[in-house]
Steps between C-alpha positions, in 0.01 A plus 500: 500500500626851423603700805230728633237333285151436622256212468137603513197275504132577477427236763727292716539143377480390863169454675372825658557364851858399417719784621838347416748621241736243347848560358594230250837354408474484122795260470328233708140616442438482873395747766811670639325704767150555632429854619236575761333819616239578237155540652309452173558368149797635306421732207848611383871439561831675430868442575734782601763589237769308695271200550537516879138591579169378363179695561139393458176695493190331633126500456450683832719804413815390684851498351750255650876479436731207578875438497546243220794315659361457852128513422448739792232765468666841480199730504123496470306810398125547523475771234169451324130432555487321164713217357858577406510486120873541430835511677831608345843599628720788397863525613421597860132446577188296434206636303149360532162576345165484674273804508818705436866432427731504801880502515605339827841479667569128544710552815264720704164432335440875462309623197737734314275607213141460386363542148124540484382492139160634391383151408459163667857371522557146381864426419843656524853444380813695591766575237858403581652789693168572674429834332190406297195288583249352260159488663177370356141484600146581409352850474153364425348154456644333192767762436856439608788744490875504548716789622871558542565712806811638668553309823633799692231754411209288379485722189345327200735478200281302261153345487310259274125454559223279368703181503425155631197461726638532851850504645757451224818322603813712456874426490833670420789352305808422710679807365197728558492619139165337421180422678215272406131501584216262433269671248232233448465135581739409221710811434797657678630849424869588534618861530842659519550700819646847451730617779 
């Protein structure tokens, strides 16, 4: 997996009452570690850029982070009233999306920055370097939109509306020069990011 990449799922493949997160050894195709501490089903996962921490967002609005080597829970944040829809790391913090996007210090658990878009937030991705976020959501039923925003100021740099039907998935290339968004059920758009 690319460093700092994110895996997002619409629904957890585990049963709703199963609150475990599993790390797999792909060489042996066996469970390497079982992580505990989620209080509801997992909705999204992300690894830190150095691979040392894995974070999960849950159905009940809680974000949990674990040390990958030891399996110990590092922090647990109760940030949202709604399910956590995305988690992503930048170089020094963890971003999550629920009713708003929050940048959280992974050492102290303090929220450093909030971005509150004018639409129902669905997904987020953070460009390498942590300066730009791609956020997506729904402004009205059946009408999705994607925005690129500056992480520091929350200022919108670009917007595309009338796409998809809900919360388009978004992702940046490893070098941050491109970003992709789900446009319809069978189409993905790719744009060059101007710096």
